SETORLUM-713222 format. One record per residue (C-alpha): x, y, z; residue number from 0. Coordinates in Angstrom, 2 decimals, always signed. Layout:
# SETORLUM-713222
X, Y, Z, NUM $
...
//
This chain:
# SETORLUM-713222
+92.64, +8.96, -7.71, 0 $
+95.20, +11.69, -8.53, 1 $
+97.99, +11.02, -11.03, 2 $
+100.84, +13.06, -12.49, 3 $
+102.78, +12.62, -15.70, 4 $
+106.54, +12.96, -16.07, 5 $
+108.14, +13.28, -19.51, 6 $
+111.88, +12.77, -19.94, 7 $
+113.42, +14.11, -23.17, 8 $
+116.66, +12.22, -23.74, 9 $
+119.24, +12.07, -26.49, 10 $
+117.46, +9.58, -28.75, 11 $
+113.90, +9.40, -27.45, 12 $
+111.28, +10.84, -25.16, 13 $
+109.85, +8.76, -22.32, 14 $
+106.66, +9.39, -20.37, 15 $
+105.39, +7.84, -17.14, 16 $
+102.03, +8.00, -15.35, 17 $
+102.47, +7.97, -11.57, 18 $
+100.10, +7.52, -8.63, 19 $
+100.57, +10.67, -6.53, 20 $
+99.73, +8.89, -3.27, 21 $
+102.21, +6.02, -3.58, 22 $
+104.65, +6.83, -6.39, 23 $
+103.62, +3.66, -8.22, 24 $
+104.27, +3.82, -11.96, 25 $
+100.96, +2.97, -13.61, 26 $
+102.00, +3.18, -17.27, 27 $
+105.03, +4.10, -19.41, 28 $
+105.52, +4.98, -23.07, 29 $
+108.53, +5.75, -25.27, 30 $
+108.78, +7.58, -28.61, 31 $
+112.03, +7.52, -30.54, 32 $
+112.83, +10.81, -32.26, 33 $
+111.94, +10.73, -35.94, 34 $
+115.11, +12.61, -36.91, 35 $
+117.29, +11.17, -34.15, 36 $
+120.59, +12.99, -33.71, 37 $
+121.35, +15.09, -36.78, 38 $
+125.13, +14.88, -37.05, 39 $
+125.82, +14.12, -40.71, 40 $
+123.43, +16.15, -42.89, 41 $
+120.37, +18.37, -42.54, 42 $
+117.03, +16.61, -43.08, 43 $
+115.69, +19.09, -45.65, 44 $
+118.59, +20.22, -47.83, 45 $
+120.92, +17.28, -47.14, 46 $
+123.60, +19.86, -46.40, 47 $
+126.63, +18.12, -44.91, 48 $
+127.60, +18.94, -41.35, 49 $
+131.17, +19.33, -40.07, 50 $
+132.61, +17.02, -37.44, 51 $
+131.52, +17.54, -33.80, 52 $
+128.07, +18.86, -34.74, 53 $
+125.01, +17.38, -33.02, 54 $
+121.61, +18.86, -33.87, 55 $
+117.99, +17.86, -33.40, 56 $
+114.61, +18.78, -34.86, 57 $
+112.16, +20.34, -32.37, 58 $
+109.19, +18.77, -34.13, 59 $
+110.36, +15.46, -32.68, 60 $
+109.74, +16.75, -29.17, 61 $
+106.13, +17.64, -29.97, 62 $
+105.64, +14.16, -31.44, 63 $
+106.74, +12.71, -28.10, 64 $
+103.93, +14.54, -26.33, 65 $
+101.39, +13.66, -29.01, 66 $
+102.16, +9.94, -28.89, 67 $
+103.30, +9.04, -25.38, 68 $
+100.69, +10.87, -23.32, 69 $
+97.66, +9.42, -25.19, 70 $
+99.37, +6.03, -24.84, 71 $
+99.55, +6.46, -21.06, 72 $
+95.85, +7.26, -20.94, 73 $
+94.98, +4.30, -23.14, 74 $
+97.09, +1.84, -21.16, 75 $
+95.85, +2.97, -17.76, 76 $
+92.29, +3.91, -18.71, 77 $
+92.77, +6.89, -16.41, 78 $
+90.26, +9.70, -16.61, 79 $
+91.96, +12.95, -17.76, 80 $
+90.24, +14.60, -14.78, 81 $
+92.49, +12.50, -12.55, 82 $
+95.70, +13.90, -14.09, 83 $
+96.56, +16.85, -11.85, 84 $
+99.96, +17.88, -13.21, 85 $
+102.70, +17.31, -15.74, 86 $
+106.45, +17.82, -15.32, 87 $
+109.17, +17.59, -17.94, 88 $
+112.91, +17.19, -17.82, 89 $
+115.40, +17.56, -20.62, 90 $
+118.98, +16.66, -21.38, 91 $
+120.97, +19.89, -21.17, 92 $
+122.38, +22.16, -22.37, 93 $
+120.18, +21.83, -25.47, 94 $
+119.27, +25.16, -27.07, 95 $
+117.33, +26.54, -30.04, 96 $
+116.68, +29.95, -31.63, 97 $
+113.00, +30.92, -31.95, 98 $
+111.12, +33.84, -33.50, 99 $
+108.78, +36.23, -31.72, 100 $
+105.97, +33.66, -31.87, 101 $
+108.11, +30.91, -30.34, 102 $
+108.48, +29.12, -33.69, 103 $
+111.90, +27.46, -34.04, 104 $
+113.79, +29.09, -36.90, 105 $
+114.54, +25.72, -38.47, 106 $
+110.79, +25.28, -38.98, 107 $
+110.63, +28.43, -41.10, 108 $
+111.28, +27.75, -44.78, 109 $
+113.84, +30.51, -45.25, 110 $
+116.08, +29.08, -42.53, 111 $
+115.57, +25.33, -42.98, 112 $
+118.89, +24.92, -44.82, 113 $
+120.94, +26.79, -42.19, 114 $
+122.46, +24.42, -39.60, 115 $
+122.54, +27.08, -36.88, 116 $
+118.74, +27.40, -37.03, 117 $
+118.30, +23.92, -35.54, 118 $
+118.41, +22.65, -31.97, 119 $
+121.98, +22.33, -30.72, 120 $
+121.97, +19.14, -28.69, 121 $
+123.90, +18.94, -25.43, 122 $
+126.68, +16.98, -27.14, 123 $
+127.23, +19.54, -29.90, 124 $
+130.95, +20.10, -29.41, 125 $
+131.69, +22.34, -32.37, 126 $
+131.84, +25.40, -30.10, 127 $
+135.05, +24.31, -28.37, 128 $
+137.03, +27.19, -29.89, 129 $
+134.49, +29.63, -28.50, 130 $
+134.59, +27.96, -25.08, 131 $
+138.38, +28.18, -25.01, 132 $
+138.24, +31.88, -25.80, 133 $
+135.52, +32.50, -23.21, 134 $
+137.57, +30.80, -20.51, 135 $
+140.72, +32.71, -21.44, 136 $
+138.93, +36.08, -21.42, 137 $
+137.14, +35.31, -18.15, 138 $
+140.42, +34.33, -16.53, 139 $
+142.19, +37.44, -17.79, 140 $
+139.36, +39.62, -16.47, 141 $
+139.28, +37.68, -13.19, 142 $
+135.55, +37.11, -13.61, 143 $
+134.19, +35.80, -10.29, 144 $
+131.66, +33.47, -11.93, 145 $
+134.42, +31.23, -13.26, 146 $
+135.08, +29.59, -9.89, 147 $
+131.38, +28.79, -9.55, 148 $
+131.92, +26.35, -12.41, 149 $
+135.13, +24.79, -11.21, 150 $
+137.29, +27.18, -13.22, 151 $
+136.04, +26.32, -16.70, 152 $
+132.94, +26.77, -18.89, 153 $
+132.13, +23.79, -21.13, 154 $
+131.68, +23.92, -24.89, 155 $
+128.39, +22.10, -24.29, 156 $
+126.88, +25.09, -22.47, 157 $
+124.76, +27.96, -23.71, 158 $
+127.16, +30.87, -24.10, 159 $
+129.81, +29.13, -26.27, 160 $
+127.03, +27.77, -28.48, 161 $
+125.48, +31.23, -28.85, 162 $
+128.94, +32.67, -29.60, 163 $
+129.23, +30.15, -32.42, 164 $
+125.89, +31.23, -33.87, 165 $
+126.84, +34.92, -33.69, 166 $
+130.18, +34.30, -35.40, 167 $
+129.22, +31.73, -38.03, 168 $
+125.59, +32.65, -38.76, 169 $
+124.97, +36.28, -37.75, 170 $
+121.70, +36.32, -39.73, 171 $
+120.35, +33.53, -37.51, 172 $
+121.47, +35.35, -34.38, 173 $
+119.75, +38.54, -35.57, 174 $
+116.56, +36.68, -36.58, 175 $
+116.20, +34.98, -33.19, 176 $
+113.80, +36.75, -30.85, 177 $
+115.06, +34.41, -28.12, 178 $
+117.51, +31.58, -27.71, 179 $
+115.88, +29.09, -25.38, 180 $
+116.70, +25.88, -23.60, 181 $
+114.66, +23.11, -25.22, 182 $
+113.31, +22.32, -21.75, 183 $
+111.82, +25.81, -21.45, 184 $
+110.57, +25.74, -25.03, 185 $
+108.60, +22.55, -24.38, 186 $
+107.00, +24.10, -21.29, 187 $
+106.14, +27.13, -23.43, 188 $
+104.52, +24.84, -25.99, 189 $
+102.52, +23.13, -23.22, 190 $
+101.20, +26.14, -21.36, 191 $
+101.86, +29.21, -23.50, 192 $
+104.09, +30.98, -20.98, 193 $
+107.84, +31.49, -21.36, 194 $
+109.34, +30.69, -17.99, 195 $
+113.03, +29.85, -17.95, 196 $
+114.04, +27.46, -15.20, 197 $
+116.77, +28.27, -12.70, 198 $
+118.39, +24.85, -13.09, 199 $
+119.52, +25.22, -16.70, 200 $
+120.09, +28.97, -16.27, 201 $
+122.31, +28.37, -13.26, 202 $
+124.24, +25.31, -14.38, 203 $
+124.43, +25.94, -18.12, 204 $
+124.03, +29.69, -18.80, 205 $
+126.28, +31.40, -16.21, 206 $
+123.32, +32.83, -14.27, 207 $
+123.36, +33.44, -10.52, 208 $
+120.29, +34.00, -8.38, 209 $
+121.94, +36.94, -6.59, 210 $
+124.08, +38.61, -9.27, 211 $
+122.24, +37.48, -12.40, 212 $
+124.21, +37.04, -15.61, 213 $
+127.73, +38.39, -16.19, 214 $
+128.01, +42.05, -17.21, 215 $
+127.25, +43.45, -20.66, 216 $
+130.91, +44.43, -20.84, 217 $
+131.99, +40.82, -20.41, 218 $
+129.61, +39.59, -23.11, 219 $
+130.81, +42.37, -25.44, 220 $
+134.38, +41.16, -24.92, 221 $
+133.31, +37.77, -26.29, 222 $
+131.64, +39.20, -29.41, 223 $
+130.14, +42.63, -30.20, 224 $
+126.74, +41.07, -30.97, 225 $
+126.58, +39.57, -27.49, 226 $
+126.76, +42.88, -25.61, 227 $
+122.99, +42.93, -25.04, 228 $
+122.44, +39.17, -25.15, 229 $
+120.59, +39.07, -21.83, 230 $
+117.97, +41.63, -22.83, 231 $
+117.80, +40.66, -26.50, 232 $
+118.05, +36.87, -26.52, 233 $
+117.66, +35.62, -22.94, 234 $
+115.69, +37.08, -20.03, 235 $
+116.37, +37.97, -16.43, 236 $
+113.04, +36.46, -15.37, 237 $
+114.07, +33.07, -13.98, 238 $
+111.74, +30.69, -12.15, 239 $
+112.52, +28.00, -9.61, 240 $
+112.09, +24.29, -10.23, 241 $
+109.02, +23.10, -8.38, 242 $
+106.97, +26.16, -9.33, 243 $
+103.93, +26.08, -11.59, 244 $
+104.67, +27.45, -15.06, 245 $
+101.03, +27.59, -16.13, 246 $
+98.08, +25.52, -17.27, 247 $
+97.88, +23.28, -20.34, 248 $
+96.62, +25.16, -23.40, 249 $
+93.52, +24.15, -25.35, 250 $
+95.71, +23.23, -28.32, 251 $
+97.98, +20.92, -26.34, 252 $
+95.01, +19.48, -24.50, 253 $
+93.66, +18.43, -27.87, 254 $
+96.99, +16.90, -28.89, 255 $
+97.54, +14.96, -25.66, 256 $
+94.06, +14.06, -24.45, 257 $
+94.55, +15.90, -21.16, 258 $
+92.32, +18.66, -19.85, 259 $
+93.07, +22.29, -20.59, 260 $
+94.37, +24.00, -17.46, 261 $
+96.22, +20.95, -16.13, 262 $
+99.18, +22.24, -14.08, 263 $
+102.53, +22.32, -15.89, 264 $
+105.70, +22.51, -13.80, 265 $
+108.70, +24.72, -14.54, 266 $
+111.17, +22.59, -16.51, 267 $
+114.15, +20.74, -15.06, 268 $
+117.29, +18.89, -16.16, 269 $
+117.08, +15.15, -16.68, 270 $
+119.67, +14.09, -14.11, 271 $
+118.57, +16.58, -11.47, 272 $
+115.02, +15.26, -11.25, 273 $
+116.46, +11.94, -10.12, 274 $
+117.40, +13.40, -6.74, 275 $
+113.83, +13.46, -5.33, 276 $
+113.01, +10.26, -7.21, 277 $
+115.39, +8.31, -4.98, 278 $
+114.19, +10.00, -1.81, 279 $
+116.97, +12.54, -1.26, 280 $
+115.61, +15.72, +0.31, 281 $
+118.44, +16.76, +2.62, 282 $
+122.23, +17.33, +2.62, 283 $
+124.68, +14.51, +3.22, 284 $
+123.85, +12.11, +0.39, 285 $
+125.39, +12.23, -3.08, 286 $
+123.55, +10.78, -6.06, 287 $
+125.37, +9.45, -9.10, 288 $
+122.88, +9.11, -11.94, 289 $
+124.13, +7.21, -14.97, 290 $
+122.87, +7.96, -18.46, 291 $
+124.56, +9.44, -21.52, 292 $
+126.77, +11.14, -18.95, 293 $
+127.15, +10.52, -15.25, 294 $
+126.08, +13.39, -13.02, 295 $
+127.16, +13.60, -9.38, 296 $
+124.70, +15.67, -7.37, 297 $
+124.85, +16.79, -3.77, 298 $
+122.63, +19.06, -1.67, 299 $
+124.25, +21.57, +0.66, 300 $
+123.31, +24.50, +2.86, 301 $
+126.17, +26.86, +1.94, 302 $
+127.77, +28.00, -1.32, 303 $
+131.37, +26.85, -1.52, 304 $
+133.84, +26.91, -4.39, 305 $
+134.97, +23.38, -5.31, 306 $
+137.73, +22.84, -7.91, 307 $
+136.52, +20.77, -10.84, 308 $
+132.81, +20.97, -10.13, 309 $
+130.39, +21.69, -12.99, 310 $
+128.48, +24.22, -10.94, 311 $
+126.80, +25.26, -7.72, 312 $
+123.31, +26.80, -7.83, 313 $
+121.06, +27.87, -4.99, 314 $
+117.68, +26.07, -5.35, 315 $
+119.12, +24.48, -8.49, 316 $
+118.18, +20.90, -7.61, 317 $
+115.64, +21.22, -4.81, 318 $
+114.05, +24.37, -3.37, 319 $
+115.73, +25.49, -0.15, 320 $
+119.12, +23.90, -0.78, 321 $
+122.32, +24.67, -2.62, 322 $
+122.81, +22.15, -5.43, 323 $
+126.30, +20.96, -6.36, 324 $
+126.93, +19.18, -9.66, 325 $
+129.95, +17.40, -11.06, 326 $
+130.14, +14.74, -13.71, 327 $
+131.87, +12.28, -15.97, 328 $
+131.08, +12.66, -19.65, 329 $
+130.84, +9.92, -22.25, 330 $
+129.61, +7.02, -20.15, 331 $
+126.63, +6.14, -22.36, 332 $
+128.41, +3.22, -24.01, 333 $
+129.54, +2.00, -20.61, 334 $
+125.98, +2.21, -19.31, 335 $
+124.76, +0.23, -22.29, 336 $
+127.39, -2.43, -21.60, 337 $
+126.36, -2.63, -17.95, 338 $
+122.72, -3.14, -18.90, 339 $
+123.70, -5.91, -21.29, 340 $
+125.78, -7.76, -18.70, 341 $
+124.76, -6.82, -15.15, 342 $
+121.04, -6.04, -14.94, 343 $
+119.46, -8.61, -12.60, 344 $
+117.54, -11.39, -14.33, 345 $
+114.40, -10.41, -12.43, 346 $
+114.43, -6.96, -14.05, 347 $
+114.79, -8.45, -17.52, 348 $
+111.89, -10.81, -16.90, 349 $
+109.76, -7.96, -15.56, 350 $
+110.42, -5.90, -18.68, 351 $
+109.64, -8.86, -20.92, 352 $
+106.42, -9.61, -19.05, 353 $
+105.28, -6.00, -19.43, 354 $
+106.20, -5.95, -23.11, 355 $
+108.66, -3.07, -22.71, 356 $
+112.41, -2.63, -23.05, 357 $
+114.73, -2.78, -20.07, 358 $
+115.46, +0.92, -20.68, 359 $
+111.79, +1.80, -20.26, 360 $
+111.60, -0.20, -17.04, 361 $
+114.58, +1.66, -15.59, 362 $
+113.32, +5.18, -16.57, 363 $
+112.01, +9.40, -15.75, 364 $
+109.95, +9.36, -11.90, 365 $
+111.44, +12.68, -10.86, 366 $
+109.52, +14.81, -13.35, 367 $
+106.23, +13.31, -12.17, 368 $
+107.12, +14.38, -8.62, 369 $
+107.62, +17.95, -9.78, 370 $
+104.30, +17.70, -11.63, 371 $
+102.62, +16.90, -8.31, 372 $
+104.42, +19.85, -6.73, 373 $
+103.17, +22.16, -9.50, 374 $
+99.60, +20.95, -8.96, 375 $
+99.63, +21.75, -5.22, 376 $
+97.66, +20.19, -2.39, 377 $
+94.44, +21.96, -3.37, 378 $
+94.41, +19.87, -6.56, 379 $
+95.49, +16.58, -5.04, 380 $
+99.24, +17.14, -5.21, 381 $
+101.74, +18.46, -2.66, 382 $
+102.95, +21.88, -1.51, 383 $
+106.41, +20.83, -0.32, 384 $
+109.04, +18.69, -2.01, 385 $
+109.71, +16.69, +1.17, 386 $
+106.08, +15.65, +1.37, 387 $
+105.95, +14.69, -2.30, 388 $
+109.11, +12.61, -2.03, 389 $
+107.89, +10.87, +1.12, 390 $
+104.91, +9.52, -0.81, 391 $
+106.30, +9.15, -4.34, 392 $
+110.08, +8.64, -4.05, 393 $
+111.49, +5.18, -4.65, 394 $
+114.68, +3.76, -3.18, 395 $
+115.71, +0.35, -1.87, 396 $
+117.59, +0.27, +1.42, 397 $
+120.60, -1.80, +0.42, 398 $
+124.28, -1.21, +1.10, 399 $
+127.11, -2.63, -1.01, 400 $
+130.33, -3.28, +0.89, 401 $
+133.71, -4.19, -0.61, 402 $
+135.06, -7.72, -0.31, 403 $
+137.61, -7.35, +2.55, 404 $
+140.44, -9.19, +0.83, 405 $
+140.11, -6.89, -2.21, 406 $
+140.29, -3.59, -0.32, 407 $
+144.05, -3.23, -0.75, 408 $
+143.72, -3.66, -4.51, 409 $
+140.84, -1.18, -4.62, 410 $
+142.97, +1.38, -2.78, 411 $
+145.81, +0.95, -5.28, 412 $
+143.47, +1.28, -8.25, 413 $
+141.87, +4.38, -6.73, 414 $
+145.29, +5.97, -6.24, 415 $
+146.03, +5.44, -9.93, 416 $
+142.60, +6.81, -10.84, 417 $
+143.22, +10.00, -8.83, 418 $
+146.55, +10.52, -10.57, 419 $
+144.99, +10.13, -14.01, 420 $
+142.06, +12.36, -12.99, 421 $
+144.41, +15.14, -11.95, 422 $
+146.51, +14.75, -15.10, 423 $
+143.67, +14.77, -17.60, 424 $
+141.54, +17.25, -15.70, 425 $
+144.08, +19.90, -14.67, 426 $
+147.57, +19.42, -16.04, 427 $
+147.15, +19.01, -19.79, 428 $
+144.99, +19.42, -22.86, 429 $
+146.19, +16.29, -24.63, 430 $
+142.68, +15.06, -25.48, 431 $
+141.76, +18.41, -27.05, 432 $
+145.00, +18.43, -29.04, 433 $
+144.36, +14.91, -30.31, 434 $
+140.82, +15.87, -31.25, 435 $
+142.11, +18.90, -33.15, 436 $
+144.57, +16.72, -35.08, 437 $
+141.75, +14.31, -35.87, 438 $
+139.64, +17.13, -37.27, 439 $
+142.52, +18.51, -39.35, 440 $
+143.15, +15.07, -40.81, 441 $
+139.46, +14.62, -41.57, 442 $
+139.31, +18.01, -43.31, 443 $
+142.39, +17.19, -45.39, 444 $
+140.89, +13.86, -46.40, 445 $
+137.60, +15.45, -47.43, 446 $
+139.43, +18.13, -49.45, 447 $
+141.45, +15.48, -51.23, 448 $
+138.35, +13.56, -52.18, 449 $
+136.70, +16.72, -53.49, 450 $
+139.74, +17.57, -55.65, 451 $
+139.86, +14.02, -57.01, 452 $
//
């Protein structure tokens, strides 16, 4: 009986699921909370204080997830490792880390353990906003064509502003890094020993295009002199498509996880994007809104079109053969938590209780397992085409929610107000950024006063 494993690396924990390739049934699940959690106050080794808007993580936590959750899946299910034909991972993005020539994260080297920039910068690290503002201004002045691919603005959460911050604030870390990798790609490298950057994070988070590649050296040099050769020195132009096989599990990781060496490992993916095949979407015309720490809106298309306000459009970025559009609404994690507390059906709560797991575990990560089956291929019990894999493994309930007729007029009025606020906050002002800047100035003044006292 063939199985695949999907591992979802989130903001606070990693979650793994064992899935029956033939039916998509989830056989076992396991969760490991990160030992260091989100590092946003002080470094774990030196206790060095971090400024506001920093959000780091320790890459050792990600390895612990693999070491604990995968053996747990095998123990729960009693599955024979020979039956596990593939493993796929997804990661919250953009989450990056500098590594040396051996792939060792710089924060795990003693000489850099007290330098904040040597750690993983989590997706919600917002301390690179100044760099993002400058990038957007320069790109607009130069009329860089890539800007419209991202709705007219590059986020501070994405790779280039974060790398700019490293180059400006910790040039020694920038120089010491043989590569700056997405955590998703680093985990795949740890699993199979091959460095294969995925086109999803490269396209949506690193200003890469499958036809034109990265922006020019001249553009990067205009951001910071050290970045002129960033593509050749810190990134790579070798980008691989989601759904491809990255390699086979190494002997070392086989020993840590209990799986067999050589087990197929899929090219990495982004956490929200793997949800598209999980709910059975394999063609244009259906938009998925996946709620988590942020809400991502994803849509498949057949043509590349420029859409104001979108986060990005990437060919093959969500599913092979289609153009993937992404937009989103940040900061909905607390709202999601509130919804789970108040609106999850009683049957789901009872199911989670009966299985001895949390409601969050019950609601998790199928998409990565689907890509694991795709990486394995039909010769090994998996699938060669995403449509075929989804037909067997995808899960969705055919239910339509319709508005209460007498409330439609009120809904229309509320939506009109929502559109006005959306346009105001999204296009016409920077009031939230100004308020945040004032908050940071006040915080700095307060800290200085305390120090002088």
